[in-house]
ZASE-367417 format. One record per residue: chain; x, y, z of N, C-alpha, C, O in turn; residue in one letter; residue number from 1. Coordinates in Angstrom, 2 decimals, decimal comma, padded with zeros to 5 digits, always signed. Layout:
N
> A|X|Y|Z|X|Y|Z|X|Y|Z|X|Y|Z|A|NUM $
...
//
This chain:
86
> A|+130,52|+189,39|+244,23|+130,95|+190,21|+245,34|+129,74|+190,94|+245,92|+128,76|+191,20|+245,22|M|1 $
> A|+129,82|+191,25|+247,18|+128,71|+191,97|+247,80|+128,93|+193,47|+247,71|+129,95|+193,93|+247,19|N|2 $
> A|+127,96|+194,23|+248,22|+128,01|+195,69|+248,11|+129,18|+196,29|+248,88|+129,52|+197,45|+248,65|A|3 $
> A|+129,79|+195,55|+249,77|+130,90|+196,07|+250,56|+132,26|+195,82|+249,92|+133,28|+196,18|+250,51|E|4 $
> A|+132,29|+195,22|+248,76|+133,59|+194,90|+248,17|+134,29|+196,16|+247,66|+133,65|+197,13|+247,28|S|5 $
> A|+135,61|+196,11|+247,68|+136,45|+197,22|+247,24|+137,52|+196,70|+246,30|+137,88|+195,52|+246,32|R|6 $
> A|+138,02|+197,60|+245,50|+139,17|+197,30|+244,65|+140,41|+197,74|+245,43|+140,44|+198,83|+245,99|I|7 $
> A|+141,42|+196,88|+245,46|+142,67|+197,22|+246,15|+143,84|+196,58|+245,44|+143,70|+195,61|+244,69|A|8 $
> A|+145,01|+197,15|+245,68|+146,26|+196,58|+245,20|+147,14|+196,33|+246,42|+147,36|+197,23|+247,24|V|9 $
> A|+147,64|+195,11|+246,52|+148,57|+194,76|+247,58|+149,96|+194,71|+246,95|+150,23|+193,89|+246,08|I|10 $
> A|+150,84|+195,60|+247,41|+152,22|+195,62|+246,95|+153,05|+194,76|+247,89|+153,01|+194,93|+249,11|G|11 $
> A|+153,81|+193,83|+247,32|+154,55|+192,86|+248,11|+156,02|+192,86|+247,68|+156,32|+192,87|+246,49|I|12 $
> A|+156,92|+192,83|+248,66|+158,34|+192,65|+248,38|+158,80|+191,42|+249,15|+158,68|+191,36|+250,38|I|13 $
> A|+159,32|+190,45|+248,42|+159,80|+189,20|+249,01|+161,32|+189,26|+249,06|+161,98|+189,32|+248,02|V|14 $
> A|+161,87|+189,24|+250,27|+163,31|+189,30|+250,46|+163,93|+187,94|+250,77|+165,15|+187,78|+250,66|E|15 $
> A|+163,10|+186,98|+251,16|+163,61|+185,64|+251,47|+162,91|+184,61|+250,60|+161,68|+184,49|+250,63|K|16 $
> A|+163,68|+183,87|+249,85|+163,15|+182,84|+248,95|+162,31|+181,82|+249,72|+161,37|+181,25|+249,16|E|17 $
> A|+162,65|+181,58|+250,97|+161,92|+180,60|+251,78|+160,47|+181,00|+252,03|+159,67|+180,16|+252,45|S|18 $
> A|+160,11|+182,25|+251,79|+158,75|+182,72|+252,03|+157,82|+182,48|+250,84|+156,61|+182,63|+250,97|A|19 $
> A|+158,38|+182,12|+249,71|+157,59|+182,02|+248,48|+156,49|+180,96|+248,59|+155,36|+181,19|+248,15|V|20 $
> A|+156,78|+179,82|+249,15|+155,78|+178,76|+249,26|+154,59|+179,21|+250,11|+153,44|+178,99|+249,72|E|21 $
> A|+154,85|+179,84|+251,25|+153,78|+180,34|+252,10|+152,97|+181,43|+251,42|+151,75|+181,47|+251,55|G|22 $
> A|+153,65|+182,32|+250,70|+152,97|+183,39|+249,97|+152,05|+182,80|+248,90|+150,89|+183,19|+248,80|L|23 $
> A|+152,56|+181,88|+248,11|+151,74|+181,26|+247,07|+150,55|+180,53|+247,65|+149,47|+180,52|+247,06|N|24 $
> A|+150,73|+179,91|+248,80|+149,63|+179,21|+249,47|+148,53|+180,20|+249,88|+147,34|+179,93|+249,69|S|25 $
> A|+148,93|+181,33|+250,44|+147,95|+182,36|+250,81|+147,21|+182,90|+249,59|+145,99|+183,05|+249,60|L|26 $
> A|+147,95|+183,20|+248,53|+147,32|+183,73|+247,32|+146,35|+182,72|+246,73|+145,29|+183,09|+246,22|L|27 $
> A|+146,70|+181,45|+246,79|+145,80|+180,41|+246,30|+144,52|+180,36|+247,15|+143,42|+180,25|+246,62|H|28 $
> A|+144,68|+180,46|+248,48|+143,53|+180,40|+249,38|+142,56|+181,56|+249,15|+141,36|+181,41|+249,34|A|29 $
> A|+143,09|+182,71|+248,75|+142,26|+183,90|+248,51|+142,01|+184,12|+247,02|+141,60|+185,21|+246,61|Y|30 $
> A|+142,24|+183,11|+246,22|+142,17|+183,23|+244,76|+140,86|+183,75|+244,21|+140,84|+184,40|+243,17|G|31 $
> A|+139,77|+183,47|+244,90|+138,47|+183,92|+244,38|+138,33|+185,44|+244,37|+137,47|+185,99|+243,68|R|32 $
> A|+139,18|+186,13|+245,13|+139,13|+187,59|+245,21|+140,17|+188,27|+244,30|+140,11|+189,48|+244,09|Y|33 $
> A|+141,09|+187,49|+243,78|+142,20|+188,07|+243,01|+141,79|+188,35|+241,57|+141,32|+187,46|+240,86|I|34 $
> A|+141,97|+189,59|+241,16|+141,69|+190,01|+239,78|+142,89|+189,67|+238,90|+142,72|+189,15|+237,79|I|35 $
> A|+144,09|+189,97|+239,39|+145,30|+189,73|+238,63|+146,53|+189,89|+239,50|+146,48|+190,44|+240,60|G|36 $
> A|+147,63|+189,40|+238,98|+148,88|+189,40|+239,74|+150,04|+189,63|+238,77|+150,06|+189,07|+237,68|R|37 $
> A|+150,99|+190,46|+239,19|+152,18|+190,69|+238,38|+153,41|+190,55|+239,28|+153,49|+191,18|+240,33|M|38 $
> A|+154,34|+189,74|+238,86|+155,56|+189,54|+239,63|+156,78|+189,95|+238,82|+156,88|+189,65|+237,63|G|39 $
> A|+157,69|+190,62|+239,49|+158,92|+191,08|+238,83|+160,11|+190,64|+239,68|+160,31|+191,15|+240,78|I|40 $
> A|+160,91|+189,71|+239,16|+162,14|+189,38|+239,90|+163,15|+190,51|+239,72|+163,25|+191,09|+238,64|P|41 $
> A|+163,89|+190,81|+240,76|+164,92|+191,84|+240,68|+166,22|+191,26|+241,23|+166,57|+191,49|+242,39|Y|42 $
> A|+166,92|+190,49|+240,39|+168,12|+189,77|+240,84|+169,23|+190,68|+241,37|+170,01|+190,27|+242,23|P|43 $
> A|+169,31|+191,90|+240,86|+170,35|+192,81|+241,31|+170,28|+193,03|+242,83|+171,30|+193,19|+243,48|K|44 $
> A|+169,05|+193,04|+243,38|+168,86|+193,24|+244,81|+168,40|+191,97|+245,52|+168,16|+191,98|+246,73|R|45 $
> A|+168,29|+190,86|+244,76|+167,87|+189,57|+245,29|+166,49|+189,64|+245,96|+166,30|+189,10|+247,05|N|46 $
> A|+165,54|+190,33|+245,30|+164,16|+190,41|+245,80|+163,19|+190,14|+244,65|+163,56|+190,15|+243,48|V|47 $
> A|+161,96|+189,89|+245,03|+160,86|+189,76|+244,07|+159,82|+190,80|+244,44|+159,47|+190,95|+245,61|H|48 $
> A|+159,33|+191,52|+243,45|+158,33|+192,56|+243,65|+157,04|+192,06|+243,01|+157,01|+191,70|+241,84|I|49 $
> A|+155,96|+192,03|+243,80|+154,70|+191,48|+243,33|+153,58|+192,47|+243,62|+153,52|+193,06|+244,70|I|50 $
> A|+152,70|+192,64|+242,65|+151,48|+193,42|+242,91|+150,30|+192,49|+242,65|+150,26|+191,75|+241,67|S|51 $
> A|+149,33|+192,55|+243,57|+148,14|+191,71|+243,47|+146,92|+192,62|+243,53|+146,71|+193,33|+244,51|V|52 $
> A|+146,12|+192,60|+242,47|+144,88|+193,38|+242,44|+143,74|+192,49|+242,94|+143,60|+191,35|+242,50|A|53 $
> A|+142,94|+193,02|+243,87|+141,84|+192,24|+244,44|+140,54|+193,03|+244,41|+140,54|+194,26|+244,38|V|54 $
> A|+139,44|+192,32|+244,43|+138,10|+192,88|+244,57|+137,47|+192,06|+245,69|+137,06|+190,92|+245,47|D|55 $
> A|+137,38|+192,65|+246,89|+136,96|+191,89|+248,06|+136,43|+192,83|+249,13|+136,67|+194,04|+249,08|A|56 $
> A|+135,70|+192,27|+250,11|+135,31|+193,09|+251,26|+136,56|+193,58|+251,99|+137,59|+192,92|+251,98|P|57 $
> A|+136,45|+194,75|+252,63|+137,61|+195,35|+253,30|+138,23|+194,41|+254,33|+139,45|+194,37|+254,47|Q|58 $
> A|+137,41|+193,65|+255,06|+137,97|+192,75|+256,07|+138,79|+191,63|+255,44|+139,77|+191,17|+256,03|D|59 $
> A|+138,40|+191,18|+254,25|+139,16|+190,15|+253,55|+140,49|+190,73|+253,05|+141,53|+190,09|+253,16|V|60 $
> A|+140,44|+191,94|+252,52|+141,67|+192,61|+252,06|+142,64|+192,78|+253,23|+143,83|+192,48|+253,11|I|61 $
> A|+142,12|+193,25|+254,36|+142,96|+193,44|+255,54|+143,55|+192,12|+256,03|+144,73|+192,06|+256,39|N|62 $
> A|+142,74|+191,07|+256,04|+143,22|+189,76|+256,50|+144,32|+189,24|+255,59|+145,36|+188,78|+256,07|A|63 $
> A|+144,11|+189,30|+254,28|+145,12|+188,81|+253,34|+146,40|+189,61|+253,47|+147,49|+189,03|+253,56|L|64 $
> A|+146,30|+190,93|+253,47|+147,49|+191,77|+253,57|+148,24|+191,50|+254,88|+149,47|+191,43|+254,88|S|65 $
> A|+147,51|+191,36|+255,97|+148,13|+191,09|+257,26|+148,85|+189,75|+257,28|+149,96|+189,64|+257,80|G|66 $
> A|+148,22|+188,73|+256,72|+148,84|+187,40|+256,68|+150,09|+187,41|+255,80|+151,09|+186,78|+256,14|K|67 $
> A|+150,02|+188,11|+254,68|+151,19|+188,22|+253,80|+152,32|+188,93|+254,53|+153,46|+188,47|+254,53|I|68 $
> A|+152,00|+190,05|+255,15|+153,01|+190,84|+255,87|+153,61|+190,13|+257,06|+154,70|+190,49|+257,50|G|69 $
> A|+152,91|+189,13|+257,59|+153,45|+188,40|+258,75|+154,42|+187,29|+258,35|+155,08|+186,70|+259,21|S|70 $
> A|+154,52|+187,02|+257,05|+155,48|+186,01|+256,59|+156,90|+186,56|+256,78|+157,17|+187,73|+256,49|L|71 $
> A|+157,80|+185,72|+257,26|+159,19|+186,13|+257,47|+159,85|+186,47|+256,14|+159,85|+185,65|+255,22|D|72 $
> A|+160,39|+187,66|+256,04|+161,08|+188,07|+254,82|+160,17|+188,69|+253,78|+160,57|+188,86|+252,62|G|73 $
> A|+158,95|+189,03|+254,17|+157,98|+189,61|+253,23|+157,42|+190,91|+253,81|+157,08|+190,98|+254,99|V|74 $
> A|+157,34|+191,94|+252,96|+156,70|+193,20|+253,33|+155,49|+193,40|+252,42|+155,55|+193,07|+251,24|S|75 $
> A|+154,40|+193,93|+252,98|+153,20|+194,16|+252,17|+152,53|+195,46|+252,60|+152,48|+195,79|+253,78|A|76 $
> A|+152,03|+196,20|+251,62|+151,25|+197,41|+251,85|+150,07|+197,40|+250,90|+150,16|+196,88|+249,78|R|77 $
> A|+148,98|+197,97|+251,35|+147,75|+197,93|+250,56|+147,26|+199,35|+250,25|+147,30|+200,24|+251,09|T|78 $
> A|+146,80|+199,51|+249,03|+146,13|+200,74|+248,60|+144,72|+200,33|+248,19|+144,55|+199,50|+247,30|I|79 $
> A|+143,72|+200,92|+248,84|+142,33|+200,60|+248,53|+141,65|+201,76|+247,82|+141,92|+202,93|+248,10|S|80 $
> A|+140,76|+201,40|+246,91|+139,96|+202,40|+246,23|+138,83|+202,84|+247,15|+138,42|+202,08|+248,02|S|81 $
> A|+138,33|+204,03|+246,97|+137,18|+204,49|+247,70|+135,88|+203,99|+247,11|+134,81|+204,21|+247,67|G|82 $
> A|+135,97|+203,31|+245,96|+134,80|+202,83|+245,26|+134,39|+201,48|+245,83|+135,19|+200,54|+245,90|V|83 $
> A|+133,12|+201,39|+246,24|+132,61|+200,10|+246,66|+131,44|+199,75|+245,75|+130,85|+200,61|+245,09|S|84 $
> A|+131,13|+198,50|+245,73|+130,04|+198,08|+244,86|+129,84|+196,59|+244,92|+130,43|+195,88|+245,74|G|85 $
> A|+129,01|+196,12|+244,02|+128,71|+194,69|+243,98|+129,48|+193,99|+242,90|+129,35|+192,78|+242,73|S|86 $
//
């Protein structure tokens, strides 16, 4: 990673099962930046809750979060650390 990279967590809620393939494709495409991922199915509400930890430049984090959030039936929000480094 370069000196501009940041640690961030992208919180994702998937409300439509049809969005899962597109979401997984995006996560695969950005895989080199992903530190870890945790998914929790919540059948009572028919949603999936996913958190993705990343270490990437801010523009990459913004691009990934934006692309995820643009998927139909998916909501995404990002929390970034103030710590940058290599």
